[in-house]
VEXDREN-2710 file (C-alpha; in Angstrom, 1 decimal):
% VEXDREN-2710
k/r/px/py/pz
1/UNK/0.0/0.0/0.0
2/UNK/1.5/3.4/-1.0
3/UNK/2.1/6.1/1.5
4/UNK/4.5/8.8/2.8
5/UNK/8.2/8.1/3.4
6/UNK/9.4/11.6/4.4
7/UNK/8.5/15.1/5.5
8/UNK/10.3/18.4/5.4
9/UNK/9.2/21.8/6.6
10/UNK/10.1/25.4/5.7
11/UNK/8.9/28.4/7.7
12/UNK/9.9/32.0/6.9
13/UNK/11.8/33.5/9.9
14/UNK/9.4/36.5/10.5
15/UNK/7.3/35.8/13.5
16/UNK/4.5/37.6/15.3
17/UNK/4.0/36.5/18.9
18/UNK/0.2/36.6/19.6
19/UNK/0.7/37.9/23.1
20/UNK/2.5/40.9/21.6
21/UNK/-0.2/41.2/18.9
22/UNK/-2.8/41.3/21.7
23/UNK/-0.9/44.2/23.3
24/UNK/-0.9/46.1/20.1
25/UNK/-4.6/45.5/19.3
26/UNK/-6.2/45.4/22.8
27/UNK/-7.4/41.8/22.2
28/UNK/-7.5/39.5/25.3
29/UNK/-4.4/37.3/25.4
30/UNK/-6.1/34.8/27.7
31/UNK/-8.7/34.0/25.1
32/UNK/-6.5/34.4/22.0
33/UNK/-3.8/32.1/23.4
34/UNK/-6.4/29.4/24.3
35/UNK/-8.3/29.5/21.1
36/UNK/-5.8/30.5/18.4
37/UNK/-2.2/29.6/19.5
38/UNK/1.0/31.3/20.4
39/UNK/2.4/32.8/17.2
40/UNK/2.3/33.0/13.4
41/UNK/4.8/33.4/10.6
42/UNK/4.8/35.9/7.8
43/UNK/6.4/35.6/4.4
44/UNK/9.4/37.9/3.9
45/UNK/9.3/40.9/1.4
46/UNK/11.6/38.9/-0.9
47/UNK/9.5/35.7/-0.8
48/UNK/6.5/34.3/-2.7
49/UNK/4.7/30.9/-2.4
50/UNK/7.1/29.4/-4.9
51/UNK/10.1/30.3/-2.7
52/UNK/8.5/28.7/0.3
53/UNK/7.6/25.5/-1.7
54/UNK/11.0/25.2/-3.3
55/UNK/12.8/25.6/0.1
56/UNK/10.7/22.7/1.5
57/UNK/11.3/20.5/-1.6
58/UNK/15.1/21.1/-1.6
59/UNK/15.3/20.2/2.1
60/UNK/13.3/17.0/1.5
61/UNK/15.7/16.0/-1.3
62/UNK/18.8/16.7/0.8
63/UNK/17.5/15.3/4.1
64/UNK/16.3/12.0/2.6
65/UNK/19.1/11.7/0.0
66/UNK/16.6/11.5/-2.9
67/UNK/17.9/10.9/-6.4
68/UNK/16.3/13.9/-8.4
69/UNK/16.3/11.8/-11.5
70/UNK/13.9/9.3/-9.8
71/UNK/11.2/11.9/-9.2
72/UNK/8.3/11.2/-11.5
73/UNK/5.8/13.7/-10.0
74/UNK/6.3/17.1/-8.3
75/UNK/2.8/18.2/-7.3
76/UNK/2.0/21.6/-5.7
77/UNK/-1.0/22.2/-3.5
78/UNK/-1.7/25.8/-2.8
79/UNK/-4.3/28.6/-2.8
80/UNK/-1.6/31.3/-2.9
81/UNK/-0.6/31.0/-6.6
82/UNK/0.9/34.2/-8.0
83/UNK/0.6/32.9/-11.6
84/UNK/-2.5/31.6/-13.4
85/UNK/-0.5/29.6/-15.9
86/UNK/2.5/28.0/-14.3
87/UNK/2.8/26.6/-10.8
88/UNK/4.6/23.4/-9.8
89/UNK/7.0/23.8/-12.8
90/UNK/8.2/27.1/-11.2
91/UNK/9.1/25.1/-8.0
92/UNK/10.8/22.5/-10.2
93/UNK/12.8/25.3/-11.9
94/UNK/13.9/26.8/-8.6
95/UNK/15.0/23.5/-7.2
96/UNK/16.9/22.6/-10.3
97/UNK/18.7/25.9/-10.0
98/UNK/19.8/25.0/-6.5
99/UNK/20.7/21.4/-7.4
100/UNK/22.9/22.7/-10.2
101/UNK/24.6/25.1/-7.8
102/UNK/25.2/22.3/-5.3
103/UNK/26.7/20.0/-8.0
104/UNK/23.8/17.6/-7.9
105/UNK/21.7/16.1/-10.8
106/UNK/18.6/18.0/-11.6
107/UNK/15.0/16.7/-11.4
108/UNK/14.1/14.4/-14.3
109/UNK/12.7/16.2/-17.4
110/UNK/10.1/13.5/-17.5
111/UNK/8.6/14.7/-14.2
112/UNK/4.9/15.6/-14.1
113/UNK/4.3/19.1/-12.6
114/UNK/0.6/19.5/-11.6
115/UNK/-0.8/22.2/-9.4
116/UNK/-3.9/21.4/-7.2
117/UNK/-6.3/24.1/-5.9
118/UNK/-9.2/23.8/-3.6
119/UNK/-8.7/26.2/-0.7
120/UNK/-6.9/24.3/2.2
121/UNK/-7.6/20.9/0.7
122/UNK/-5.4/21.3/-2.4
123/UNK/-2.5/19.6/-0.7
124/UNK/-4.6/16.5/0.2
125/UNK/-5.9/16.3/-3.3
126/UNK/-2.3/16.5/-4.6
127/UNK/-1.3/13.8/-2.1
128/UNK/-4.1/11.5/-3.3
129/UNK/-2.9/12.0/-6.9
130/UNK/0.7/11.1/-5.9
131/UNK/-0.5/8.0/-4.1
132/UNK/-2.4/6.9/-7.2
133/UNK/0.7/7.5/-9.3
134/UNK/2.8/5.4/-6.9
135/UNK/0.3/2.6/-7.1
136/UNK/0.0/2.6/-10.9
137/UNK/2.2/4.0/-13.6
138/UNK/4.9/5.3/-11.2
139/UNK/6.3/1.8/-10.4
140/UNK/9.8/2.2/-9.1
141/UNK/9.7/6.0/-9.0
142/UNK/9.0/8.5/-6.3
143/UNK/6.7/11.5/-6.1
144/UNK/7.0/14.7/-4.1
145/UNK/4.0/16.6/-2.9
146/UNK/4.5/20.1/-1.5
147/UNK/1.8/22.1/0.2
148/UNK/2.6/25.8/0.5
149/UNK/0.6/28.8/1.4
150/UNK/0.6/32.4/2.6
151/UNK/-2.4/33.1/4.9
152/UNK/-3.1/36.8/5.0
153/UNK/-6.0/38.6/6.7
154/UNK/-7.0/42.2/6.8
155/UNK/-5.9/44.3/9.8
156/UNK/-8.7/44.4/12.3
157/UNK/-10.6/41.4/10.9
158/UNK/-11.5/38.4/13.0
159/UNK/-9.1/36.3/11.0
160/UNK/-6.0/38.5/11.7
161/UNK/-4.6/36.4/14.5
162/UNK/-4.9/33.3/12.3
163/UNK/-2.4/34.3/9.7
164/UNK/0.6/32.2/8.7
165/UNK/3.1/31.2/6.0
166/UNK/5.1/28.1/5.2
167/UNK/5.5/24.9/3.2
168/UNK/5.6/21.1/3.9
169/UNK/7.0/18.7/1.3
170/UNK/6.2/14.9/1.4
171/UNK/8.0/12.0/-0.2
172/UNK/5.5/9.5/-1.6
173/UNK/6.5/5.9/-2.5
174/UNK/4.8/2.6/-3.2
175/UNK/6.5/1.1/-0.2
176/UNK/6.4/3.9/2.4
177/UNK/8.8/4.3/5.3
178/UNK/6.5/6.3/7.6
179/UNK/2.8/6.1/6.9
180/UNK/0.6/3.8/4.8
181/UNK/-2.5/5.6/3.5
182/UNK/-5.6/3.5/2.8
183/UNK/-7.4/5.3/0.0
184/UNK/-9.9/2.4/-0.5
185/UNK/-11.2/3.1/3.0
186/UNK/-11.2/6.9/2.7
187/UNK/-14.1/9.2/2.5
188/UNK/-14.8/12.3/0.4
189/UNK/-17.4/15.1/0.6
190/UNK/-18.0/18.3/-1.4
191/UNK/-20.7/20.9/-1.5
192/UNK/-20.8/24.5/-3.0
193/UNK/-21.2/27.0/-0.2
194/UNK/-21.0/30.3/-2.1
195/UNK/-19.7/32.8/0.6
196/UNK/-17.9/30.5/3.0
197/UNK/-14.3/31.6/2.1
198/UNK/-13.4/33.0/-1.3
199/UNK/-10.6/34.8/-3.2
200/UNK/-12.2/36.5/-6.2
201/UNK/-9.8/38.3/-8.5
202/UNK/-11.6/41.6/-8.1
203/UNK/-9.8/41.9/-4.7
204/UNK/-6.7/42.9/-6.6
205/UNK/-8.4/45.8/-8.5
206/UNK/-6.7/49.1/-7.8
207/UNK/-4.0/47.7/-5.6
208/UNK/-0.5/49.2/-5.9
209/UNK/2.1/46.4/-5.9
210/UNK/4.3/46.4/-2.9
211/UNK/8.0/45.5/-2.8
212/UNK/8.9/43.1/-5.5
213/UNK/5.4/43.2/-7.0
214/UNK/3.5/41.8/-4.0
215/UNK/-0.3/42.2/-3.7
216/UNK/-2.3/41.6/-0.6
217/UNK/-4.2/38.3/-0.9
218/UNK/-6.7/38.7/1.9
219/UNK/-9.8/36.5/1.5
220/UNK/-13.5/37.3/1.5
221/UNK/-14.8/35.2/4.4
222/UNK/-17.6/34.8/7.0
223/UNK/-16.2/33.2/10.1
224/UNK/-19.3/31.9/11.9
225/UNK/-20.6/30.4/8.6
226/UNK/-17.2/29.0/7.8
227/UNK/-17.2/27.1/11.1
228/UNK/-20.6/25.6/10.2
229/UNK/-19.3/24.5/6.8
230/UNK/-16.2/22.9/8.4
231/UNK/-18.3/20.9/10.8
232/UNK/-20.8/19.8/8.1
233/UNK/-18.1/18.8/5.7
234/UNK/-16.1/16.8/8.3
235/UNK/-19.4/15.0/9.2
236/UNK/-20.1/14.1/5.6
237/UNK/-16.5/12.8/4.9
238/UNK/-16.6/10.7/8.1
239/UNK/-20.0/9.3/7.1
240/UNK/-18.3/8.1/3.9
241/UNK/-15.5/6.4/5.8
242/UNK/-17.9/4.9/8.4
243/UNK/-20.0/3.4/5.6
244/UNK/-17.0/1.2/4.8
245/UNK/-16.4/0.0/8.4
246/UNK/-17.9/-2.9/10.3
247/UNK/-17.7/-1.1/13.7
248/UNK/-20.5/1.1/15.0
249/UNK/-19.8/4.8/14.3
250/UNK/-18.9/5.7/17.8
251/UNK/-16.7/2.6/18.3
252/UNK/-14.7/3.6/15.2
253/UNK/-14.0/7.0/16.7
254/UNK/-13.0/5.4/20.0
255/UNK/-10.7/2.8/18.2
256/UNK/-8.4/5.5/16.7
257/UNK/-5.0/6.0/18.2
258/UNK/-4.5/9.5/16.9
259/UNK/-6.3/12.0/14.7
260/UNK/-4.8/14.9/12.6
261/UNK/-7.1/17.5/11.0
262/UNK/-6.9/20.7/9.1
263/UNK/-6.3/23.4/11.7
264/UNK/-6.9/27.1/10.8
265/UNK/-6.5/27.8/14.5
266/UNK/-5.9/25.7/17.6
267/UNK/-9.5/25.2/18.8
268/UNK/-11.1/24.4/15.4
269/UNK/-10.0/20.6/15.2
270/UNK/-11.5/20.1/18.7
271/UNK/-14.8/21.7/17.7
272/UNK/-14.9/19.7/14.4
273/UNK/-14.0/16.4/15.9
274/UNK/-16.2/16.8/19.0
275/UNK/-19.2/17.6/16.8
276/UNK/-18.4/14.6/14.5
277/UNK/-18.4/12.3/17.6
278/UNK/-21.8/13.7/18.6
279/UNK/-23.1/12.9/15.2
280/UNK/-21.7/9.3/15.5
281/UNK/-23.5/8.9/18.9
282/UNK/-26.8/10.0/17.3
283/UNK/-26.3/7.6/14.4
284/UNK/-25.8/4.7/16.7
285/UNK/-28.7/5.7/19.0
286/UNK/-26.0/5.5/21.7
287/UNK/-27.6/6.0/25.2
288/UNK/-24.6/8.1/26.2
289/UNK/-25.9/10.9/24.0
290/UNK/-29.1/11.1/26.1
291/UNK/-27.0/11.0/29.3
292/UNK/-24.9/13.9/28.0
293/UNK/-28.0/15.8/27.0
294/UNK/-29.5/15.3/30.5
295/UNK/-26.4/16.6/32.2
296/UNK/-26.5/19.7/30.0
297/UNK/-30.2/20.1/30.5
298/UNK/-30.9/19.8/26.8
299/UNK/-33.9/17.9/25.3
300/UNK/-32.5/14.6/24.3
301/UNK/-35.2/13.8/21.6
302/UNK/-34.8/17.2/20.0
303/UNK/-31.0/16.9/20.1
304/UNK/-31.2/13.4/18.5
305/UNK/-33.4/14.7/15.7
306/UNK/-31.1/17.7/15.1
307/UNK/-28.0/15.4/14.8
308/UNK/-29.6/12.8/12.6
309/UNK/-31.2/15.3/10.1
310/UNK/-28.3/16.9/8.2
311/UNK/-28.8/20.6/7.8
312/UNK/-28.9/22.3/4.4
313/UNK/-26.0/24.6/5.0
314/UNK/-26.5/26.4/1.7
315/UNK/-29.9/27.6/2.9
316/UNK/-28.1/29.6/5.6
317/UNK/-26.1/31.4/2.9
318/UNK/-29.2/32.0/0.8
319/UNK/-31.1/33.4/3.7
320/UNK/-28.4/36.0/4.3
321/UNK/-28.4/35.2/8.0
322/UNK/-24.8/33.9/8.2
323/UNK/-24.7/33.9/12.0
324/UNK/-27.4/31.1/12.1
325/UNK/-26.1/28.0/13.8
326/UNK/-27.1/24.9/11.8
327/UNK/-26.8/22.7/14.9
328/UNK/-27.6/24.9/17.9
329/UNK/-28.4/22.2/20.4
330/UNK/-25.3/20.2/19.6
331/UNK/-23.1/23.3/19.8
332/UNK/-24.5/24.0/23.2
333/UNK/-23.9/20.4/24.3
334/UNK/-20.3/20.6/23.1
335/UNK/-19.5/23.3/25.5
336/UNK/-20.7/21.2/28.4
337/UNK/-19.2/18.0/26.9
338/UNK/-15.7/19.5/27.2
339/UNK/-15.8/18.9/30.9
340/UNK/-16.6/15.2/30.6
341/UNK/-14.0/12.4/30.9
342/UNK/-15.4/10.9/27.6
343/UNK/-14.4/14.1/25.8
344/UNK/-10.8/13.8/27.0
345/UNK/-10.6/10.2/26.0
346/UNK/-12.2/10.4/22.5
347/UNK/-11.5/14.0/21.5
348/UNK/-8.7/15.9/23.2
349/UNK/-6.4/12.9/23.8
350/UNK/-6.6/11.7/20.2
351/UNK/-5.9/15.2/18.9
352/UNK/-2.9/15.7/21.3
353/UNK/0.0/14.3/19.4
354/UNK/2.1/17.1/17.9
355/UNK/-0.6/19.7/18.6
356/UNK/1.5/21.7/21.0
357/UNK/4.2/22.3/18.4
358/UNK/1.5/23.5/15.9
359/UNK/0.6/26.5/18.1
360/UNK/3.8/28.3/16.9
361/UNK/3.0/28.0/13.2
362/UNK/-0.2/29.9/12.6
363/UNK/-2.6/28.9/9.8
364/UNK/-0.6/27.3/6.9
365/UNK/-3.8/26.6/4.8
366/UNK/-2.8/23.5/2.6
367/UNK/0.3/22.9/4.7
368/UNK/-1.4/22.8/8.1
369/UNK/-2.5/19.1/8.0
370/UNK/0.8/17.7/6.7
371/UNK/2.7/19.9/9.2
372/UNK/0.7/18.4/12.0
373/UNK/1.5/14.9/10.8
374/UNK/5.2/15.7/10.7
375/UNK/5.0/17.2/14.2
376/UNK/3.1/14.1/15.5
377/UNK/5.7/11.7/14.1
378/UNK/8.6/13.7/15.5
379/UNK/6.9/14.0/18.9
380/UNK/6.2/10.2/19.0
381/UNK/9.9/9.6/18.3
382/UNK/11.0/12.1/21.0
383/UNK/8.7/10.5/23.6
384/UNK/9.9/7.0/22.7
385/UNK/6.4/5.8/22.0
386/UNK/5.8/3.3/19.2
387/UNK/2.5/3.7/17.2
388/UNK/3.5/1.0/14.7
389/UNK/0.4/-0.5/13.2
390/UNK/-2.0/1.6/15.2
391/UNK/-4.9/3.3/13.4
392/UNK/-4.4/6.9/12.6
393/UNK/-6.7/9.2/10.7
394/UNK/-6.1/12.4/8.6
395/UNK/-9.0/14.7/7.9
396/UNK/-8.4/17.5/5.4
397/UNK/-10.8/20.4/4.7
398/UNK/-11.1/23.1/2.1
399/UNK/-13.5/26.0/2.3
400/UNK/-16.2/26.2/-0.3
401/UNK/-16.4/23.4/0.8
402/UNK/-14.9/19.9/0.6
403/UNK/-13.3/17.4/3.0
404/UNK/-11.3/14.2/2.8
405/UNK/-10.8/11.6/5.6
406/UNK/-8.0/9.1/5.1
407/UNK/-7.2/6.2/7.4
408/UNK/-3.5/5.6/7.9
409/UNK/-1.1/3.3/9.8
410/UNK/2.5/3.9/10.9
411/UNK/4.7/1.3/9.2
412/UNK/7.3/-0.8/11.0
413/UNK/10.8/0.8/11.5
414/UNK/9.4/4.2/10.9
415/UNK/11.8/5.7/13.4
416/UNK/14.7/6.2/10.9
417/UNK/12.7/8.3/8.5
418/UNK/11.1/10.2/11.4
419/UNK/14.6/11.3/12.6
420/UNK/15.1/13.1/9.3
421/UNK/11.9/15.2/9.4
422/UNK/13.6/18.2/11.2
423/UNK/10.3/19.8/12.4
424/UNK/11.9/21.4/15.5
425/UNK/15.0/22.6/13.5
426/UNK/12.6/24.3/11.0
427/UNK/11.3/26.6/13.7
428/UNK/14.7/28.4/13.6
429/UNK/15.9/31.0/12.8
430/UNK/13.4/33.5/14.2
431/UNK/13.0/37.2/13.7
432/UNK/10.4/38.5/16.1
433/UNK/8.5/41.5/14.7
434/UNK/7.6/44.6/16.6
435/UNK/4.4/46.5/15.9
436/UNK/5.9/48.7/13.2
437/UNK/7.7/45.8/11.6
438/UNK/4.5/43.8/11.5
439/UNK/2.6/46.7/10.0
440/UNK/5.2/47.2/7.3
441/UNK/5.5/43.5/6.4
442/UNK/1.7/43.1/6.3
443/UNK/1.4/46.1/4.0
444/UNK/4.0/44.7/1.7
445/UNK/5.4/48.1/0.7
446/UNK/8.7/48.0/2.5
447/UNK/11.4/45.7/3.6
448/UNK/11.6/44.8/7.3
449/UNK/14.7/46.3/9.0
450/UNK/16.9/43.4/10.0
451/UNK/20.4/42.0/9.5
452/UNK/18.9/38.9/7.8
453/UNK/21.1/37.4/5.1
454/UNK/19.2/34.6/3.3
455/UNK/21.2/31.4/3.3
456/UNK/20.5/28.1/1.5
457/UNK/17.1/29.3/0.3
458/UNK/15.3/31.1/-2.5
459/UNK/14.4/34.8/-2.9
460/UNK/12.8/37.0/-5.5
461/UNK/15.6/38.9/-7.1
462/UNK/13.5/41.1/-9.4
463/UNK/10.2/41.3/-11.2
464/UNK/10.0/41.9/-14.9
465/UNK/8.4/45.1/-16.3
466/UNK/9.1/44.9/-20.0
467/UNK/6.3/45.0/-22.5
468/UNK/8.4/45.4/-25.7
469/UNK/7.1/43.9/-28.9
470/UNK/10.1/41.5/-29.0
471/UNK/10.3/40.7/-25.3
472/UNK/7.6/40.8/-22.6
473/UNK/8.0/39.8/-18.9
474/UNK/5.7/42.1/-17.1
475/UNK/5.0/40.8/-13.6
476/UNK/7.1/37.7/-14.0
477/UNK/9.3/37.0/-10.9
478/UNK/13.0/36.1/-11.3
479/UNK/14.1/34.0/-8.4
480/UNK/17.6/33.3/-7.1
481/UNK/19.0/30.6/-4.9
482/UNK/21.2/32.0/-2.2
483/UNK/23.8/29.3/-1.4
END
């Protein structure tokens, strides 16, 4: 069964500590730290998404001693594309430039270079494509999937503390050295949600490009409605998985050793997985649901009906009342459920592996889920625990919306490949921004004052502006590998 043999991570050094951000904005640190996390990263003024992706891919090749000539697919999952024509091939070109400078062979010219886009789910779709390649026409060859994104939100918006930037590259092989992914047992879901989270091109109208041609890529989003969409999509993808299982729905949740989900901020996976478990209890007519309802002073029959009858989330968008809760009774129950021992056993404990490390990354969009998997494996290694053969689950989500739930197992002798991940090392170096530095970098109009000298990474050297009849490169970025 094909799967993942390696991970590598790249984070830009520019960091905003959320406790500092709360001081600047007047937001309550006690709440933000509990719900969102500790810090987030920002792309540098000399970086775009292709720089981030190429850095992660080059690290993967170097750390795992990959023969570039054996790479048959280099797939990019992102929602931060700066070019509507080229994508993964730009990443390939950058990596080839570095390999040449390092005296190594370049990536095979026969390599496929697809880009996948569906909000934060693009990386999972790219991973599924690579797994199918490894299981079919890619016999004997390797695939690399890189998830890379730049999450920007407008100053003063509810999404501002959930920004982030970074990339995660994954090595995919027919005989994996870390994780087997069971696509036959996986579940998919997709529904059009109109105004959940979008990036229409009209947002760029009238913008003046910042340094090196950067434009602000802030989304159009509706936070409360987006949470409803996330919960509903996870429920649907899990229903597809559970339809292929012999266990009761609740027992399947309880049988899992660890769960990894898309995480736009720290609390969201807990909310999504907790609600999904309540749906499972209702599906099974499990008496524990009535007991929980009684403890929370909620009508058990009404709760059961709410959870068994899937809401039409699109109706909420069409009504124009986006603050409407599709599952008000279950949402109320979830708040009380958090204090129950069952919640700790089935929800928080299963979401714990690697979660602490993720609080320093911010929202990485497509890279959030693979980063969490990498953090979990490295943490298991550091703890000396051995999850070999135990059932794990990855749940990806992309606004708009769509979700994927993929059962996994850690393969024997996974420890050697896990030692090469380098998650902790990727957290350095760090340049903590003050309020002025954050404002400048967010605006994209000026470089941040620092003594930073890029080393062993890619930067934008210049952006073309020619529109001559015999040569046109307006808006095209020229990248350089800084050895």
